[in-house]
C-alpha angles and dihedrals in degrees: 000000000000090000092049091050090050091053091047089051091051091050091049091048090050091050091051092049091049092048091051098043107027095096095050092043093052090045091052092051090047092050092048091049091048091051092051093046091045092051091050090048090051091049090050090048092051091048091050091048092050091049091049092049091049093051093049092047091051089051090052091049091052091052094046091050093062118107093233132011124209123209092271093053092046091050091049091050091051091048092051091049092049093050092048091050095045100041102028101024099148096048129099089240091064093049093048090047090057091052090052093047091051089053091050090051090052089051087055090052090247097131094154092061091044092053091048091050092050092050090053090051093050090053097044108037122098091200111095093199092053090050090051092048092048089049092055092049091048090051090054091053091048090052090050087054092051092250098129096151092056090045090056089051090053090048093052117111136027125315134185111297091242089061099040095095092051090049092053091047091053090048087056091052091050092050090050090051088054090049094247102136097169092054090044091052091052092048093050092049090051090049092054092047092050091047090053092048093051093039091232123138118248112188125205099008095104090051091052090049091048090051089055091050122195097288116130125227119272090252091055091047092051090051091050092048092049092051092053097046097085091051090053091051091050091051090049090051091049091053091049093051092049089058 
């Protein structure tokens, strides 16, 4: 009898516990299930977004790879870029789309719009390499617009090692535009050295350096001449005394 009463007490205790905790237990299970389902839904959403961004970027690449683009193709390219920026703004696809769109604008002779787009990209991207690449392209456009001083400002600072040789080469171009041949020569030499170190091709730099030759600036030549004058006088004196 004692054992039976003990079992009945346990059952009653279990019933009381269930009555007191059933709601919170069920709620906890429901919340856990909702969290798991929500996380899976978010993962699926992210995967779908990434797939959508990839498809749009591939479409943009296909358009940009055409030899010539009519108005319809250009409008479609702009639309794809806009959708990537608006709907996938923090992805690499969006940043690369902006670079492509800037190139298409240059092809249309709309350098002002291309420069504005590249400035926006530099300010908005969270990819350092993309910012460096956009900076180099912006510097080229500034040089084409006879804004060498601003180009040098853009080219100031460190960039990714894979872009360092191009940066030095552009600095040389900017210095040439400012009629600073000595600084240009140093920049071109550095560009060639960096290209050799990184084993990356750099076309045209050696030709630009060859065109500059090895001549020093007039100021340097005057300094060298002044430093050799006393020696010449001494030699002349020596010859006179020997006579």
